[in-house]
N, C-alpha and C positions, 0 to 999 in steps of 0.2 A: 806594089808588089803583088803578084798573082797568088791567090789562095791564102792571103793573110786575113784573118778574122779580126776586124776592128771593133765590132759591136757584139755579134752573137758568139756563143761558145762553140766548142767542138763536141762531137758525140762520144763522150766517155773514152777518150784515147789513152787515159793514164795506164790502165791495165788491159785495154782492148777487149773487155768483156770476159776474160778468162776466169777471174776470181768469182764473178757473179754466176757464170755457167756452172762452176764446180763447187759452189758454196756449200751445198747440202749433201754432197756425195761421199763424205768421209775420207777425202784425200788430203794431201798436203800440197797447197799451191804456193810455189816459190816465185816471187817477183825479184828478178835480178836488177836492183836499183839502189839508189843512194839512201842513206839513213834518213828516216823521217817520212818517206813516201807512203808508208802504211797509214799514216794519219789522213792523208789526202783521200786514200781509198775508203777508209772507214767513215769519214765524215761527209763525203760527197757522193761516192759511187755506189754505196751498198746500204740500203735501208734495213736489212736484216741484222746489221752489225750489233745493234743494241739489245736484241732479243734472242739471238741464236748464236751459238759458238761455231767457229770454223777455223781450221788451221791455215792461216795466211801468214807466210813467212817472207820477210824482206831481207835481202842479203846484206844490206848496209854497205854497199860498195863504196870504198873510199877512193880518193884521187890517186893515191899511191897504188892501190890494188888495180885500178884501171890502167894506169900508165905502165906498170910492170907486168901486167897480165898474170896476176896471182890467182889462177883458177883453183889451185889446191885449197886455198882458204874457203872458197865458195863450196867446193865439193865436200870438204870435211865438215863444214858448218851445217850444210843441208843433211848430210848423213847423220850427224849427231842429233839434229832435230827430229829426224825420222825414227831413230832408235828410241827417242824419248816419247814421241807422240804415237808411234805405231799406226800410221795411216794405211788405207787400203791401196793407195797409189800416190805417186809424186808427179806433179806437173810443174814444168819450168817455163816461165815466160819472161820477156825482157823489156827493157826501156831503151831510150836513145843512147845511153852511155855504152852498154855492151855492144850495141850496133856499131858505134863508131870505132870501138877498139877491136872488133872482130871476134867476139866470143863464140866458141865452138859449142853450140847447144847439144848437138848429137853426141859428141864424145863425153861431155859432162854428164848427160843423162845416162849413158851407158856405164860410166864409172860409178855413179851413184847407185844404179841398179845392182851392179856387181858387188858393191860393198854392203848394201842393205838387204838385198834379196827382195826388194819391193819394186813392182812395176813402175818404171819412170819414163815419162815422155816429154819432149819439148813442144812448146807452142811458139811459133816463130813471130812473136810480136816485137815491135820496136818503138811503141809510143807515138807513132805517126799515123796509125790507121784507126778506124772506128771500132766500136765494140762488136760489130757484126763479124768481123774476120776472126778475132780471137775466140769468141764464143762458139762460132761454127766449127773451128778446128778442135776445140776442147770437147764438144759433144761427140764428134766423130771418133776421136781418140778413145774416149770412154766406152763407146759402143764396140769398137774393135777389141778392146781388152776384156770386156765383161759380158756382153750379150752372147748367149748360147743358143744353139738351135733347139727349138721347141715346136711341138705340134700346134698349129693355128687353132684358135678358138673363135667360133662365130660371135659376132657382136662385141668383140674386144677391140679397143682403140688406143693408140698411142698419141700423146701430144708432144711435139718438139718445139724448141725455140721459146720456151716459157721461162722468163726471168723477170724480176721486178724492174729491170731496165726498160721494159716495154709495157708491162701490165702491172697494176697495183698489187700490193701484197694481199693475199687472200683470193686472188683470181683462180688459183688452182682448185680451191673448193667449189667455186661457182661453176667452173668448167666441168668438174666431175658431176655436179648436180645437173647441169644442162645435158650431159651425156646420159645420165641415169633416167632423166625424164623422157628421153627418146629411146629407151630400152638398149642402151649401150653401156658397156663396162669399161672404165679407164684402167689401163695397165700401168702406165707411167706418164707423169707430167714432167718431162725433161726440160728444166731441172729445178722446178720450184714445187715443193710439196711432195717430193718423191725421194726414195733412197736408192742406194746402189743395188739393193735386192730387187727393186722394181725394174731397174735398168736391165738386169740379167734376164727378166721375163719378157722383154719387149718383142722378141721374135714370135711370141704367141698371139700377137694382135692380127686382126684382119685388115686394118687400115691405120693410117697415121694422119693426124691433122697438124699442119705446119702453121704455127701462130705468129711467127716472125721470121724474117729472112735468115736470121742466125740459125734457125732450125732446119733449113732446107737441105743442107749437106747431109745432116743426120738422117733425114727422111729418104734421101736418095741412096744413102748407104743401106738402109733397111730394105729398100726396094731391090737393090742390086743383089744383096746377100740372101735375103729371105723372101723375096717376091711380095713384099707388103706395099700395096699402093698407097699413095698419099694425096691429100687434098690441102690446098693452101687457103687460109682464111681465119678470121677471128669472129666468134658469134656475137656480133653487136647488133642491137636493134632488129629490124625486119630481115636483115641478112642472115640471122640465125637459122631461119627455116630453109633458106636456099642452101646454106652450108650443110645442114644435117642431111638433106636429100643427096647432096654430092658425096658425103662421106659414106652413106649406105650404098650408093651406086658404085663407088670405087671398091668397096668391100665385096660387092656382088660380082663385078666384072673383072676385078684385078687390074684395072687401068687407072693410072694417075690422072688427077684433074688439077692442073696447075692454076687455072684461072676460072673458078666458078662464079666470078664476080659479074653481076648484072647491073649496068648503070647506063643512064642516058647521057647524051652529050650536054654538058652544062658549062658554058663559057663564063658564067657569073660567079662560080665557086671554085676555089683552089684549095687543095689540102696539101700541106707540107709535112713530110715525115717519113717514117719507115714504110716501105712499099706495101707489105701485106696488110698491116693495120690501116693504112690510108685507103687502099682499095676496098677493104671491108666497110669502112665508114662511108666511102663514096657510094657503094651499093646500098647501104642502109638508108641513105638520105635521098636516093634516086639518081644521083649523078654529080660529078665534079671532075675537074682536071687535077692531076697529081704532079707534085714536084717532089722528087725523091733525092735528098742530099746524101743518101747512103747507098751502098752497093745493092744492086737488084738486077734481075733478069729482064732484058728489054722486051722479051716476048710476053711478059706478064702485063706490060703497060700498053696504053692506047696511043693513037696517033697524036693526040693533043697533050700527052703527058711529057714530062721532062726529067732527065737525070742530070742534075747540076750540083756541084759540090761546094763551090766557093761562095762566099757571101755576096760578092759583086755580081756573080752570075744569077743567083737567086733573085736579087734585086732587079736585074735586067729582065728576067722572065716575068716577074710580077708587073714590071712597068709595061711590058708588051701586052700581057693579057688584060691588065686593068680590071681585076675582079672586084665585084661588089662585096664578096665575103671571102675571107681566108680562114681556114681551119688549121691551127698550128699551136705549138707551145707558146705560152705567154711571152717569152723573150723575143719572139719574132715581131712583136709589135713595133720594134725600133727600126725595122727595115721594110715594112709594108707601106703601100701608098697611104697618104693621110686620109683620104675619103673612104678607105676600105674598112669594113667591120671585121674585127677579129673574134672568132669563136675559139676560146682558149681551152685546149685539151693538153694538159701538162704531159711531158714526156721525160721520165726520170733520167734516161740516158743523155738527155740534152741539158736540162736545167737542174738536175739533182734534187736536193731537198727543198729548193726555193718554193715550189708550189705543190709539195707532196700532199698537204692537207686539202688541196682543191681537186685531187684525183678522185673521180667518182666511178662507181660500178656501171660499166656499159654492157655487161653480159646479161644480167637478169633484169635490169631496169631500162636498158636502152640508152638513147642519146638525148633524151628530153631535157635532162638537167643541164646539159651543155648548150643546147640550142634554144632554150626558152628566152 
């Protein structure tokens, strides 16, 4: 059966990245799903759960509610929770069950907003897509609601697409330090290590750095609405210097730089993972081919790169390339060729807490710990 994962897991499809993207922004995130699914999210998808509070609400959808279309129960329960918690906004996302029964997200959001007076928006997830889609839509919705026009300040920079699904906890502090060392001030690290007050000030930045594909739509929105150019990349290893030059150039010229990556052709190394991080690593190590099992823009990739989503297609590409080295999450070891060396860089969106202790700082210390 096509697209059936027999060995490797999926990329955080449970809540499609919505809860992680909105975790620190003082809203109420509602997952329309069956009772008990909050535990899956808290124990597998979100490392901040044990140290930081957030309003994550599960609707506890029952079989009878689903069959009979009892939307009033959902609307009244969410409204009651909102009156109790008093969030800054309410986000509604979904699972496979409401998808199959045809739940009307728009009208439910409108009704909840009417009853509570709190800005409410739907994120059209259904449990079948990766975290990229839900996180991207969440970021854009928050920007539309809260970012206000401000005068641009030179040397101010936004970060988008930053969640612990892609980078380890604490990366926001390292990124702020990296920017400060290069005479740049960080306005907002959307959305790890920042608040809704920071989001409101994002239009004052002179450039945006997109650190995962989930943050690209937000950067494009800021460019369209406030003429803030963006650059894609993560400051890992030697690529940090290239990236900072691109950020300063974008701020000066007002032009977006989608692909600042510099890499040589290297048929011996393959990197599997999220596209912007993979391209950044490839630039830092001198070159590699990319396999992106997540949504990405084709124009950011090279002629030897691949966008394949299913387990069997990834195996087929690896079999064709016959790389000597694969850089990927440790769980990929089960589908790479036997003679291939695996450089293990854990990806929380893929393997969850399994290898969280092995996640190392790549921003200030580089990639040496992984490639030694």
